[in-house]
C-alpha positions, 0 to 999 in steps of 0.5 A: 871717765878721762877728764881734760881741763884747760887753763890760762885763757883770757884777754890780751893785746895784739903782740902779747903772750898767753900760756895755756895749760891742760891737765889730763886725769882719770883712769889712764894707762897711756896717752898717745897724742895731746894737742890743741884745737881752736874754734873761732866764731863762724869757723870750723874747729881747726888743729893748732898744734899736736905732740905725739907719744914719741915727741914729734910736734906739728903746727898749723901754718898760721901759728908756726914760729909763734906758738910752742907746744910742750908736754910733761909725760909724768904730769900728763899735761900739755901746754901751749905758749902763745907769743906775738898774738894776733886778733885772728887768734881769737877763739875758744881753745880746746885740749885734746888727748887720746890713748888707753884706759886701764883695761885696754879701752881706747879714749879720745877726750876733749876739754871744755875749752878756754876763751882767748881774745886778742884785742886792743 
C-alpha cells in the first residue's frame, strides 16, 4: 500500500507561519500530482495547493500569496509553507498523491491529516 504521512501541524497565532511536510512511501513507480487539501469544521474538504509531475502549481484563491507548495521528487515529499496565517486557515490538512505502483496499478492515496489551529 502507498502511505502518506503529514507532519508540522500545530497551534500558531494569527500572522504566524507553519511548514507542513508529507512523505510518500511504498511500492511506487511514479507519482503524478501531489497536493494539500484541508477540511474545516462544517465545511467540505477543499483543495489548498497542488503540484503536478511537470512542476506546475495551482493554489486556492484564499491562500495565493501566503502559501507555497514545493516538491522533492527524489525524496518523494511535498511541503506547504504557510505564512501570514489567519484564523480561517484552521483546519485538518491532508496530503494527497496519485500515480502508479510497480506493475502498473494506479493509486490515489491520502494521509491521515494534521491539525492546524490559528488562534490568539
